[in-house]
SETOR-571358 format. One record per residue: z, x, y of N, C-alpha, C in turn; residue in one letter. Coordinates in pm, whole numbers, padded with zeros to 5 digits, always signed. Each point is the difference from the previous one (the first is absolute). Layout:
N
ZXYZXYZXYa/...
//
This chain:
448
-03662-00406+01653+00081-00108-00055-00093-00111-00050m/+00020-00048-00121-00086-00104-00054+00028-00132+00070t/-00093-00096-00017+00018-00131+00063+00125-00070-00052q/+00027+00014-00133+00119-00062-00057+00128+00060+00059q/+00001+00136+00012+00117+00066+00058+00019-00042+00144a/-00110-00010+00076+00011-00041+00139+00060-00139+00012a/-00034-00089-00095+00055-00134+00000+00150+00002-00024t/+00047+00089-00090+00142+00013-00028+00074+00046+00124i/-00050+00103+00066+00066+00050+00119-00004-00105+00113e/-00106-00080+00002-00015-00097+00108+00111-00104-00003r/+00050-00033-00119+00110-00096-00011+00123+00050+00076r/+00026+00130-00012+00115+00057+00070-00023+00005+00150y/-00122+00029+00040-00031+00003+00143+00018-00139+00060v/-00045-00102-00072+00016-00137+00050+00147-00038+00008e/+00080+00043-00099+00144-00026+00004+00064+00072+00118a/-00047+00121+00030+00052+00075+00114-00034-00072+00131w/-00121-00049+00010-00041-00072+00121+00083-00127+00020n/+00040-00062-00110+00075-00125+00009+00149+00022+00024a/+00057+00105-00059+00146+00017+00004+00048+00111+00093a/-00077+00108+00014+00047+00116+00076-00059+00004+00140i/-00128-00021+00013-00064+00009+00131+00066-00091+00104a/+00036-00125-00034+00061-00087+00102+00135+00050+00050p/+00065+00092-00072+00132+00048+00040-00006+00127+00083s/-00115+00033+00053-00016+00126+00073+00093+00009+00121s/+00029-00112+00063+00086+00002+00118+00147+00018-00034s/+00035-00011-00129+00140+00010-00042+00043+00143-00029d/-00092+00094+00000+00031+00139-00032-00056+00090+00109v/+00050+00125+00009-00055+00094+00099-00151+00018-00018p/-00068+00022+00110-00147+00012-00004-00044+00113-00092a/+00076+00112+00000-00038+00113-00085+00004-00038-00148e/+00097-00082-00038+00012-00040-00140-00115-00090-00040l/-00033-00095+00086-00110-00090-00037-00131+00077-00006h/-00016+00099+00087-00121+00084-00007-00004+00074-00133a/+00117+00044-00046+00007+00066-00130-00042-00095-00110l/+00049-00124+00006-00035-00099-00102-00150-00032+00002r/-00056-00011+00119-00144-00028+00011-00082+00113-00060e/+00040+00124+00030-00071+00115-00055+00010+00002-00152s/+00118-00034-00052+00022+00004-00144-00079-00106-00073a/-00010-00121+00053-00076-00104-00070-00149+00034+00001i/-00046+00064+00106-00140+00044+00004-00025+00108-00106a/+00097+00091-00014-00014+00105-00100+00006-00059-00142k/+00089-00098-00021+00006-00063-00132-00132-00068-00035f/-00058-00068+00096-00127-00065-00026-00108+00102-00034e/+00014+00120+00056-00098+00106-00027+00019+00065-00136e/+00125+00040-00033+00023+00075-00124+00033-00091-00117v/+00065-00114+00025+00030-00095-00106+00096+00053-00105g/+00007-00071-00112+00083+00042-00111-00071+00111-00080f/+00075+00093-00057-00063+00111-00076-00040-00042-00141p/-00091-00095-00008-00040-00052-00131-00107+00084-00068t/-00074+00080+00076-00103+00084-00060+00064+00105-00090a/-00048+00013-00122+00060+00095-00094-00073+00135+00001r/-00130-00004+00013-00077+00124-00003+00020+00080+00128r/+00038+00126-00016+00019+00088+00114+00127-00025+00078g/+00085-00089-00048+00124-00033+00071+00116+00064-00075n/+00019+00130+00020+00095+00076-00079+00143-00050+00017e/+00036-00039+00123+00138-00043+00026+00038-00125-00079a/-00098-00083-00032+00026-00125-00072-00069-00001-00136w/-00025+00116-00053-00076+00012-00125+00066-00074-00115k/+00131+00004-00009+00070-00055-00116+00063-00137+00028y/-00017-00052+00120+00060-00130+00032-00107-00092+00057t/-00027-00106-00072-00100-00098+00040+00068-00109+00084d/-00033-00007+00127+00062-00099+00088-00085-00126+00014v/-00104-00011-00082-00083-00121+00006+00082-00127-00022a/+00098-00001-00094+00081-00122-00015+00073-00039+00127p/+00042+00099+00080+00067-00029+00126-00101-00051+00104i/-00110+00071+00011-00101-00038+00101-00059-00138-00029a/-00017-00032-00127-00065-00126-00037+00097-00116-00013n/+00130+00027+00008+00098-00106-00015-00012-00101+00114a/+00002-00128-00036-00016-00106+00101+00137-00039+00056a/+00062+00092+00075+00129-00030+00061-00015-00117+00098f/+00094-00093-00006-00011-00119+00083+00051+00024+00141e/+00098+00087+00016+00059+00024+00132-00006+00149+00030d/-00090+00038+00089-00020+00141+00033+00088+00046+00116l/+00070-00092+00064+00089+00035+00111+00114-00102+00005a/+00096+00010-00092+00109-00099-00007+00073-00016+00133p/+00034-00125+00030+00075-00030+00121+00148+00026-00025a/+00087-00066+00075+00144+00023-00014+00043-00023-00145a/+00096+00079-00049+00040-00008-00141+00077-00127-00032p/+00001-00033-00128+00077-00115-00046+00148+00036+00001v/+00084-00102-00011+00143+00025-00010+00032+00063-00135r/+00081+00102+00002+00037+00071-00121+00152+00004-00010v/+00052-00044-00113+00144+00004-00021+00044+00142-00030a/+00120+00032+00042+00053+00135-00023+00002+00034-00147t/+00025-00101-00086+00006+00027-00145-00132+00053-00054e/-00110-00037+00067-00131+00046-00046-00018+00150+00017a/+00088+00062+00079-00011+00144+00025+00081+00082-00100l/+00075-00067-00088+00095+00072-00086-00064+00115-00076d/-00119-00020-00054-00063+00105-00080-00055+00114+00084q/+00004-00014+00133-00053+00103+00088+00108+00071+00082h/+00117-00062+00013+00105+00057+00084+00079+00106-00076i/+00025+00110+00066+00083+00109-00053+00101+00041+00106m/+00108+00061-00043+00097+00051+00095+00098-00101+00052g/-00003-00124-00054+00097-00101+00041-00005-00028+00148g/+00118-00014+00060+00008-00036+00143+00003+00123+00090s/-00012+00118-00059+00010+00124+00079-00136+00045+00053v/-00103-00012-00083-00132+00045+00043-00055-00087+00112w/-00077+00062+00088-00072-00073+00104-00133-00049-00058n/-00038-00122+00033-00126-00049-00056-00074-00090+00098r/-00133+00007-00010-00090-00093+00069-00087-00065-00106m/-00019-00129+00012-00079-00074-00099-00123-00059+00067v/-00114+00018-00064-00127-00055+00046-00057-00088-00111f/-00044-00119+00036-00062-00091-00096-00139-00036+00051v/-00099+00020-00085-00139-00026+00037-00040+00075+00126d/+00055+00120+00015-00039+00085+00112+00076-00023+00128g/+00098-00092+00000+00074-00032+00121+00149+00030-00020h/+00062+00051+00105+00143+00029-00004+00081-00130-00005w/+00105+00001-00085+00089-00116-00013+00139+00042+00049v/+00035-00027+00126+00128+00045+00054+00121-00052-00077p/-00007-00122-00056+00114-00058-00069+00036+00074-00127s/-00093+00076-00055+00025+00076-00122+00025+00148+00028l/+00005+00035+00127+00016+00138+00041+00146+00030+00030t/+00043+00120-00039+00140+00039+00021+00006+00149+00034s/+00069+00035+00108+00014+00139+00043+00147+00033+00024m/+00084+00000-00105+00145+00014+00020+00045+00140+00037p/-00077+00102-00036+00048+00137+00020-00097+00085+00082t/-00080-00064+00080-00101+00073+00077+00061+00055+00129l/-00014+00130+00026+00049+00057+00127-00069-00068+00118p/+00073-00023+00108-00057-00076+00114-00119+00069+00066p/-00010+00131-00010-00109+00070+00066-00131-00003-00081q/+00008-00051-00123-00119-00007-00086-00073-00132+00023v/-00132+00006+00009-00081-00120+00017-00063-00040-00132t/+00036-00117-00048-00066-00060-00116-00040-00141+00041v/-00127-00025+00002-00048-00129+00047-00132-00034-00067t/-00045-00121+00021-00131-00039-00053-00109+00053+00092s/-00116+00023-00058-00112+00050+00078-00040-00100+00108l/+00003-00128-00035-00036-00103+00097+00094+00004+00120a/+00129+00016-00027+00098+00006+00108-00015+00129+00081k/-00025+00109-00070-00016+00129+00068-00122-00002+00092a/-00107-00063-00045-00120-00005+00082+00024-00079+00128m/+00088-00101-00009+00026-00083+00117+00104+00061+00093a/+00107+00058-00057+00112+00047+00080+00004+00151+00022l/-00055+00075-00094+00004+00147+00010-00139+00058-00028h/-00101-00039+00075-00136+00046-00030-00014+00152+00000p/+00084+00069+00080-00010+00146+00006+00041+00064-00132h/+00087-00069-00078+00041+00055-00129-00114+00000-00101l/-00090-00093+00021-00109-00020-00095-00128+00069+00044v/-00024-00003+00129-00129+00044+00054-00034+00143-00040r/+00098+00090+00004-00028+00141-00024-00003+00037-00148d/+00039-00092-00088+00010+00033-00142-00091-00083-00088l/-00005-00130+00025-00070-00090-00090-00149+00031-00008l/-00048+00022-00120-00142+00026-00021-00043+00143+00020g/+00090+00086+00050-00038+00140+00023-00006+00080-00129r/+00079-00038-00099+00013+00081-00120-00063-00064-00123y/-00036-00127+00010-00066-00069-00112-00144-00030+00041a/-00090+00096-00019-00139-00020+00043-00069-00107-00083p/-00081-00080+00066-00070-00107-00071-00152+00020+00001y/-00045+00115+00047-00144+00022+00011-00071-00003-00135d/+00068+00047-00105-00065+00010-00130+00065-00088-00106e/+00106-00071+00034+00070-00083-00096-00011-00147+00039s/-00069-00076-00082-00013-00142+00027+00133-00072-00005g/+00088+00039-00092+00129-00066-00012+00089+00030+00122f/+00000+00125+00046+00079+00033+00119-00058-00068+00123t/-00131-00008+00008-00063-00070+00112+00039-00147-00001a/+00004-00060-00119+00036-00140-00011+00144-00024+00045l/+00091+00088-00044+00140-00012+00040+00014+00013+00151n/-00068+00097+00058+00009+00024+00144-00059-00117+00078t/-00107-00057-00049-00063-00112+00069+00091-00122+00003a/+00076-00022-00107+00085-00118-00010+00145+00028+00041f/+00022+00108+00074+00134+00036+00044+00067-00114+00077l/+00108-00050-00055+00079-00101+00070+00150+00028-00009r/+00043+00049-00118+00142+00021-00018+00022+00112-00101d/+00124+00042-00007+00039+00108-00090+00132+00057+00048g/+00035+00115-00052+00129+00061+00032-00019+00124+00086a/+00088+00014+00100+00001+00117+00087+00140+00061-00003v/+00006+00128-00031+00127+00073+00000-00014+00123+00088l/+00086+00009+00100+00002+00116+00090+00141+00059-00006i/+00011+00122-00053+00129+00068-00008-00001+00113+00104v/+00087-00007+00102-00001+00100+00108+00043+00139-00049p/-00013+00096+00088+00040+00137-00029+00148+00006-00042h/+00028+00088-00095+00138+00032-00041+00079-00123-00047d/-00069-00097-00056+00065-00122-00049-00007-00006-00152t/+00112-00031-00062+00007-00014-00145+00028-00146-00033v/-00087-00060-00080+00020-00136-00048+00057+00011-00141v/+00127-00031-00014+00070+00024-00127-00049-00089-00113e/-00018-00131+00028-00041-00094-00104-00151-00023+00003e/-00061-00026-00116-00145-00020-00005-00047-00122+00079p/-00126+00005+00037-00066-00113+00066-00107-00050-00097i/+00014-00126-00039-00083-00057-00106-00097-00101+00061h/-00131+00029-00008-00104-00093+00044-00053-00073-00123f/+00014-00131-00002-00042-00081-00114-00119-00085+00041i/-00115+00023-00064-00122-00074+00029-00033-00090-00120y/+00000-00132+00024-00021-00096-00107-00116-00093+00032l/-00067-00046-00104-00101-00104+00016+00052-00126-00066t/-00022-00113+00067+00044-00128-00056-00119-00082-00046s/-00113+00020+00066-00126-00069-00029+00006-00149+00032s/+00114-00063-00013+00018-00142+00030-00111-00084-00062e/-00028+00031-00127-00101-00077-00072-00142+00047+00022g/-00020+00095+00092-00134+00051+00027-00006+00150-00027q/-00115+00046-00044-00019+00145-00012-00019+00057+00139s/+00060+00117+00025+00003+00050+00137-00015+00151+00007s/-00025+00048+00122-00009+00142+00030+00100+00029+00111v/+00086+00099-00020+00094+00041+00105-00022+00147+00031t/+00031+00037+00125-00031+00135+00049+00126+00064+00060q/+00099+00039-00080+00123+00060+00055-00027+00136+00064p/+00076+00029+00105-00011+00130+00066+00141+00055+00022r/+00018+00127-00029+00129+00065+00020-00020+00124+00086t/+00079+00012+00105-00009+00113+00091+00138+00063+00014l/+00013+00127-00036+00128+00070+00005-00017+00128+00082v/+00085+00016+00101-00001+00120+00082+00138+00063-00002s/+00007+00124-00047+00126+00073-00011+00006+00107+00108m/+00104-00008+00085+00015+00098+00106+00051+00134-00051g/+00012+00095+00090+00044+00134-00036+00137-00004-00067r/+00009+00061-00119+00124+00009-00078+00057-00136-00041n/-00080-00104+00003+00044-00131-00045-00003-00006-00153a/+00078-00094-00056+00008-00012-00145+00016-00146-00038k/-00079-00046-00100+00008-00140-00044-00062-00015-00139a/+00029-00115-00062-00062-00038-00128-00065-00137+00017s/-00121-00013-00051-00077-00124+00013-00053-00041-00137v/+00009-00129-00030-00060-00055-00121-00097-00109+00039i/-00122+00007-00052-00098-00107+00015-00014-00070-00134e/+00032-00130-00006-00015-00077-00122-00110-00103+00017s/-00084-00012-00103-00108-00099+00002+00011-00087-00124y/-00005-00133+00020+00011-00091-00113-00052-00137+00036g/+00012-00092-00095-00049-00137+00018+00106-00099-00042a/+00003-00113+00069+00093-00107-00033-00059-00095-00103l/-00133+00003-00016-00067-00084-00098-00106+00083-00071t/-00044-00049-00114-00104+00070-00077-00136-00058+00036d/-00037+00018+00127-00126-00053+00052-00089+00115+00043t/-00129-00017-00012-00095+00102+00043+00027+00040+00144l/+00010+00132+00024+00024+00048+00136-00044+00145+00012s/-00020+00042+00123-00028+00140+00032+00095+00044+00109l/+00071+00108-00025+00080+00065+00102-00069+00131+00035t/-00041+00012+00125-00072+00118+00048+00089+00068+00104n/+00075+00100-00044+00106+00059+00083-00039+00137+00054a/+00045+00028+00121-00021+00131+00062+00132+00044+00063v/+00038+00126-00023+00122+00056+00058-00033+00130+00071s/+00072+00025+00109-00015+00124+00076+00139+00059+00023e/+00018+00126-00041+00127+00070+00016-00025+00125+00083y/+00080+00018+00105-00013+00117+00085+00138+00065+00013v/+00011+00127-00041+00127+00072+00003-00009+00115+00100l/+00091+00000+00095+00006+00108+00098+00075+00120-00059a/+00016+00103+00079+00062+00124-00046+00138-00024-00060e/+00021+00050-00121+00130-00008-00064+00040-00135-00054g/-00086-00098+00008+00033-00135-00049-00003-00004-00152a/+00077-00095-00055+00005-00020-00145-00016-00148-00030q/-00093-00032-00088-00022-00139-00038-00018-00009-00151l/+00077-00090-00059-00012-00033-00142-00063-00137-00008d/-00124-00008-00048-00073-00126-00002-00033-00040-00143a/+00016-00127-00030-00031-00051-00133-00091-00121+00012c/-00099-00007-00087-00088-00118-00007+00013-00061-00139r/+00034-00129-00005+00019-00070-00127-00093-00120-00004l/-00090-00002-00097-00096-00108-00016+00029-00074-00129q/+00040-00128+00012+00029-00080-00118-00059-00140+00016q/-00131-00002+00027-00073-00127+00016-00012-00072-00134h/-00043-00124+00008-00027-00077-00120-00132+00046-00062s/-00024-00048-00121-00121+00042-00070-00127-00057+00057g/+00010-00093+00096-00119-00058+00062-00031+00063+00135s/+00076+00101+00036-00012+00057+00134-00076+00131+00000a/-00064+00027+00114-00064+00128+00026+00078+00069+00112y/+00009+00132-00010+00070+00076+00103-00079+00125+00032h/-00032+00018+00127-00065+00122+00048+00083+00051+00118v/+00038+00125-00006+00083+00054+00107-00036+00143+00033g/+00039+00041+00118-00017+00140+00039+00112+00038+00095s/+00040+00126-00008+00104+00053+00089-00048+00134+00054a/+00008+00015+00130-00037+00124+00067+00127+00063+00056q/+00023+00127-00032+00123+00069+00037-00035+00126+00078v/+00070+00022+00112-00019+00121+00079+00135+00069+00016r/+00006+00128-00039+00125+00073-00001+00000+00110+00106l/+00105-00002+00084+00016+00103+00100+00075+00121-00054g/+00025+00096+00084+00063+00125-00040+00136-00025-00068r/+00020+00063-00115+00126-00003-00075+00044-00142-00037d/-00090-00095-00003+00036-00135-00043-00010-00012-00151s/+00066-00102-00054+00003-00020-00146-00030-00147-00030r/-00096-00021-00089-00039-00135-00038+00006-00012-00152f/+00073-00101-00046+00008-00028-00144-00053-00139-00024t/-00089-00014-00098-00063-00128-00028+00014-00035-00147s/+00043-00124-00027+00001-00052-00135-00094-00119-00009g/-00088-00002-00099-00098-00108-00015+00017-00061-00138a/+00022-00132-00005+00027-00067-00126-00084-00127-00010f/-00081-00006-00106-00087-00116-00023+00036-00065-00133d/+00032-00130+00006+00033-00073-00121-00081-00129-00016f/-00076-00040+00098-00069-00128-00008-00140+00007+00055g/-00060-00120+00015-00133-00010+00056-00109+00012-00104g/-00107-00075+00020-00116+00011-00088-00076+00129+00029a/-00021+00025+00129-00057+00127+00047+00089+00050+00113i/+00047+00122-00011+00083+00060+00105-00054+00139+00030a/-00024+00025+00125-00053+00130+00043+00076+00044+00125r/+00046+00124+00000+00071+00049+00117-00041+00143+00029h/-00024+00028+00128-00037+00134+00045+00111+00053+00090t/+00056+00114-00038+00102+00067+00080-00060+00130+00052l/-00008+00011+00132-00061+00117+00062+00104+00068+00089s/+00033+00124-00031+00105+00074+00073-00062+00124+00064v/+00019+00013+00130-00047+00117+00074+00119+00082+00045a/+00014+00121-00053+00108+00089+00039-00048+00083+00120l/+00019-00057+00118-00056+00058+00121+00091+00102+00065e/+00131-00007-00029+00094+00092+00062+00046+00108-00095g/+00016+00121+00052+00045+00112-00083+00137-00031-00059e/+00016+00031-00128+00126-00022-00068+00022-00142-00049g/-00095-00089+00018+00016-00137-00047-00017-00005-00152s/+00057-00104-00060-00009-00012-00146+00003-00147-00041e/-00059-00026-00116+00000-00136-00054+00019+00005-00150c/+00072-00100-00051+00018-00021-00143-00048-00140-00032t/-00100-00011-00083-00065-00127-00030+00012-00027-00150l/+00062-00110-00035+00016-00033-00141-00035-00147-00022y/-00044-00032-00120-00041-00138-00026+00004-00033-00147g/+00015-00129-00027+00001-00052-00136-00072-00134+00001l/-00093-00016-00094-00063-00131-00014+00003-00040-00146y/+00021-00130-00023+00003-00055-00135-00097-00117-00005m/-00094+00007-00092-00103-00103-00010-00002-00061-00139t/-00052-00121-00007-00006-00072-00127-00117-00098+00007n/-00034-00057-00116-00107-00099-00007-00127+00059+00063h/-00058-00064+00103-00123+00051+00060+00021+00057+00139g/+00122+00041+00032+00029+00051+00134-00075+00130+00029q/-00021+00023+00129-00068+00122+00045+00077+00053+00121h/+00050+00123-00010+00074+00063+00109-00064+00134+00034v/-00025+00021+00129-00070+00119+00048+00083+00064+00111d/+00042+00125-00020+00073+00075+00102-00086+00117+00048n/-00021+00005+00130-00072+00109+00065+00099+00075+00089q/+00025+00126-00029+00099+00078+00074-00070+00120+00061v/-00008+00004+00132-00076+00102+00072+00095+00078+00090l/+00015+00129-00026+00091+00084+00077-00082+00109+00069v/+00017+00010+00132-00076+00096+00080+00097+00098+00066d/+00000+00125-00048+00083+00105+00060-00078+00061+00116h/+00047-00028+00121-00070+00045+00119+00068+00121+00062i/+00133+00001-00001+00078+00107+00062+00054+00095-00106a/+00037+00123+00039+00055+00095-00097+00143-00035-00040p/+00044+00061-00112+00136-00017-00052+00033-00148-00028h/-00095-00071-00055+00022-00140-00035+00010-00014-00152t/+00069-00106-00043+00029-00018-00142-00025-00145-00041t/-00061-00017-00116-00019-00136-00053+00018+00000-00150s/+00052-00112-00050+00017-00019-00144-00038-00144-00035e/-00079-00015-00105-00039-00132-00048+00042-00014-00147q/+00069-00107-00032+00036-00032-00139-00029-00147-00022v/-00106-00031-00073-00037-00138-00030-00005-00021-00151y/+00043-00120-00042-00004-00033-00142-00046-00144-00018k/-00072-00022-00109-00046-00135-00032+00035-00036-00143g/+00035-00126-00021+00025-00054-00134-00092-00120-00017v/-00094+00010-00094-00104-00101-00013+00003-00065-00137l/-00011-00133+00000-00002-00075-00125-00113-00102+00007d/-00025-00068-00112-00104-00101-00005-00137+00057+00031g/-00079-00076+00075-00135+00045+00039+00000+00050+00145r/+00114+00046+00047+00013+00040+00139-00066+00134+00027s/-00015+00028+00130-00065+00126+00039+00072+00058+00121r/+00016+00130-00002+00061+00070+00111-00095+00105+00056g/+00011+00024+00129-00081+00101+00067+00093+00083+00088v/-00013+00131-00008+00073+00087+00091-00094+00108+00051f/-00007+00009+00132-00075+00109+00063+00094+00069+00097h/+00032+00124-00028+00087+00078+00086-00076+00117+00058g/-00012+00002+00130-00077+00105+00067+00091+00081+00092s/-00004+00132-00015+00074+00090+00088-00102+00087+00073i/+00003-00006+00132-00087+00085+00082+00086+00098+00078t/-00035+00127-00006+00070+00103+00075-00098+00060+00100v/+00024-00031+00127-00090+00048+00104+00016+00151+00020q/-00098+00060+00067-00002+00145+00015+00124+00052+00072q/+00053-00077+00094+00116+00045+00077+00132-00021-00075a/-00006-00071-00112+00123-00037-00071+00044+00107-00100a/+00016+00122+00050+00048+00108-00086+00144-00027-00044q/+00039+00060-00112+00135-00016-00057+00028-00144-00045k/-00105-00073-00031+00017-00136-00053+00050+00006-00143t/+00088-00094-00033+00048-00016-00137-00025-00145-00040n/-00090-00022-00094-00037-00136-00037-00015-00012-00151a/+00054-00108-00055-00017-00024-00143-00010-00150-00026k/-00065-00028-00112-00032-00139-00031+00007-00021-00150q/+00057-00114-00041+00009-00033-00142-00026-00148-00019s/-00086-00033-00094-00028-00139-00036+00003-00012-00152d/+00090-00084-00051+00014-00019-00144-00005-00148-00032k/-00065-00033-00112-00017-00140-00036+00031-00022-00146n/+00067-00112-00026+00040-00038-00135-00076-00126-00039l/-00080+00010-00107-00080-00112-00046+00070-00067-00118l/+00038-00125+00019+00070-00074-00104-00094-00083-00085l/-00128+00001+00035-00100-00081-00071-00128+00080-00017s/-00071-00026-00108-00129+00066-00022-00104-00050+00098d/+00024-00115+00061-00096-00059+00093+00025+00041+00145e/+00116+00058+00026+00030+00043+00137-00081+00123+00037a/-00025+00016+00129-00085+00111+00046+00051+00052+00133e/-00010+00130+00019+00039+00059+00127-00104+00103+00042v/-00030+00001+00128-00091+00100+00058+00081+00080+00100d/+00019+00128-00027+00079+00084+00089-00087+00114+00053t/+00010+00023+00128-00092+00093+00066+00075+00084+00103k/+00068+00106-00044+00064+00090+00096-00104+00092+00066p/+00027+00039+00124-00097+00084+00071+00072+00090+00099a/-00045+00125+00008+00050+00098+00097-00116+00049+00085l/+00020+00000+00131-00099+00054+00093+00072+00103+00086w/-00019+00128-00031+00078+00106+00062-00090+00089+00086i/+00032+00008+00129-00077+00081+00093+00083+00113+00060y/+00124+00015-00047+00086+00111+00041+00018+00094-00118a/+00041+00124+00027+00006+00099-00109+00141+00042-00038d/+00102-00051+00068+00138+00037-00032+00079-00128-00027d/-00022-00056-00119+00060-00130-00034+00047+00001-00146v/+00085-00097-00031+00041-00024-00138-00029-00147-00029r/-00100-00026-00082-00043-00137-00028-00025-00018-00150c/+00033-00119-00048-00026-00029-00140-00003-00149-00024g/-00070-00039-00106-00004-00142-00033-00020-00015-00151h/+00036-00117-00049-00017-00027-00142-00002-00149-00026g/-00070-00040-00105-00009-00140-00038+00001-00010-00152a/+00063-00105-00051+00009-00018-00144+00015-00147-00033a/-00045-00038-00117+00023-00137-00048+00014+00006-00152c/+00077-00090-00054+00022-00001-00144+00080-00122-00041g/+00033-00006-00129+00074-00113-00055+00146+00038-00021k/+00080-00098-00038+00139+00028-00033+00007+00096-00117l/+00098+00086+00003+00020+00098-00106+00045-00073-00126d/-00085+00003-00104+00034-00068-00126+00126+00058-00061d/+00019+00131+00016+00118+00064-00056+00127-00049+00066g/-00004-00011+00134+00117-00049+00073+00027-00146-00033a/-00108-00079-00014+00015-00141-00034+00062-00016-00139l/-00048+00080-00095+00054-00004-00136+00147+00043-00003f/+00032+00102+00079+00139+00048+00003+00094-00110+00047y/-00037-00069+00109+00086-00106+00052+00014-00114-00100l/-00111-00035-00066+00006-00108-00099+00085+00040-00121q/-00006+00129-00036+00081+00046-00113+00149-00004+00031s/+00034-00012+00129+00140-00010+00040+00042-00145+00022r/-00080-00094-00052+00036-00141+00005-00045-00075+00123g/-00083+00061+00083-00050-00066+00121-00133-00066-00032i/-00013-00129+00030-00125-00069-00034-00115+00054+00084d/-00122-00027-00043-00118+00061+00061-00013-00034+00148e/+00020-00129+00034-00016-00040+00140+00100+00073+00090a/+00125+00007-00043+00102+00069+00079-00030+00149+00009a/-00049+00058-00109-00033+00142+00000-00113+00029+00099a/-00099-00089+00001-00111+00018+00094+00049-00007+00144r/+00089-00096+00026+00053-00012+00136+00077+00126+00040r/+00077+00054-00091+00076+00121+00031-00093+00116+00035m/-00107+00014-00076-00093+00110+00024-00075-00017+00133l/-00035-00125+00031-00069-00025+00126+00093+00025+00118v/+00124-00044-00010+00097+00026+00106+00019+00151+00020h/+00003+00073-00111+00013+00145+00010-00120+00062+00069g/-00119-00052-00030-00123+00050+00062+00002-00028+00151f/+00048-00119+00037-00001-00038+00142+00111+00067+00079a/+00099+00054-00068+00118+00051+00070-00032+00115+00094n/-00103+00078-00029-00037+00111+00089-00037-00051+00139e/-00053-00121+00006-00030-00061+00130+00124-00065+00059v/+00073-00075-00082+00117-00072+00049+00108+00093+00055l/+00008+00121-00052+00104+00091+00047-00021+00042+00146e/-00119-00026+00053-00025+00027+00143+00058-00110+00089h/+00029-00117-00059+00048-00114+00079+00149+00017+00026v/+00037+00024+00124+00140+00024+00034+00078-00129+00027e/-00069-00107+00035+00067-00126+00030+00034-00072-00131l/+00127-00013-00030+00043-00058-00127-00051-00142-00021t/+00013-00092+00098-00052-00136-00022-00149-00002-00032p/-00076+00087+00063-00143+00007-00027-00025+00052-00141l/+00071+00104-00039-00019+00056-00134+00034-00103-00108r/+00109-00074+00019+00039-00104-00096-00109-00108-00007v/-00052-00038+00115-00106-00102+00005-00123+00049-00075h/-00038+00124+00018-00116+00055-00068+00022+00006-00151l/+00118+00036-00043+00029+00003-00142-00012-00140-00061e/+00041-00101+00074-00014-00138-00048-00147-00040-00010q/-00081+00044+00097-00142-00031-00004-00070+00070-00117l/+00043+00120-00031-00056+00071-00114+00031-00076-00129i/+00123-00042-00016+00039-00075-00119-00077-00131-00010t/-00013-00071+00112-00073-00128+00000-00146+00022-00033a/-00059+00109+00049-00140+00029-00029-00021+00025-00148s/+00091+00073-00062-00011+00027-00142+00016-00127-00083l/+00087-00088+00043+00022-00125-00073-00118-00095+00010r/-00079+00016+00106-00117-00088+00018-00123+00052-00072s/+00015+00114-00068-00114+00056-00072-00033-00086-00120s/-00105+00031-00066-00045-00082-00113+00088+00019-00122r/+00085+00104+00002+00087+00024-00115+00133-00069+00022r/+00054-00067-00098+00131-00064+00017+00107+00103+00019p/+00107-00036+00076+00108+00095+00024+00135-00068-00015s/
//
């Protein structure tokens, strides 16, 4: 690590010593030991700013994040937030269950759980650590390793709050649970470290949405980590929606572990942020488990969005499907790396992957890198990647029918995105996404 890099990391260590270390008596000893280990690891590995030989970060330069002079590296209690400020983030009306976090802290006054079954536990991480330490001790940090990831180490070191969902065996949660993570900055640039922990019991079923956004257009970094654990026969539909301001950075990772015959569906949607990077890692550990992973990102101006999707088939008779699409305009850049690994014991695996990108500008760029690593001999696997521009013939046809160019372009982009949207079963969420697509197109450099 260079002297300059060490100085950057040292700022975070000093912030940890000032804000986190003094609170050691407020959390279980095991958790504080985890935080101490993580801050030591972060100081060792630092931010992945080195470009040479750093294949995982080859196409995404995090130097702007590492070098940013954030004023508040460990925000205290959140500012007061009016309910109206949540309007652009709330879906499902008064029926959906929701928890709201501002600047990394849970806000009970903005939280509503109208349809939650009584046997289901939904609480803040801070509250769980104090009142239900056993719920956290056996899960937290077990599935999101921080040994090689500076960002995950940083999140783990600054663990203070987040969302915890525990769904017991044979329990069905009918209405979605919406976790909303917002930054307010309160006039200062800040760093927040949200954490989400979801444990699904045997044959349990639920839907979860993680939303990330900002209340102001101020420089900020959201460094999020999620852990999902599904027991035998469990079903979880998880969605991640990132709609930060143009001054925000977002780095996130989700670690998923699937038990026998469990089903995991993930939707990933990126519409904002100056730099946004997310890593989704799914381990199909139980025989008969399956996952469906789909995503859509729309970029404009100088935005940069990077999706890393890593699927590891460990057990036999497992199934995975990936469908990702990007729509890029202006001088924006997209990155997609989809990796499928089939271990030797994972016979009868069925895995496929598709990544398609639509370039609306000559200056837009996308780097797509599909990969298959197959160590079994009785499998069905395939992948494909493509990028191109709008079909001139289709555009001309629509214009010849009296549709102006801007409207015609929007129609074609909506049609392109529909392959992803058709996976979204929750109507309020699908409507919200369609509105974000339209708003993204209207903010492009072309009038509409």
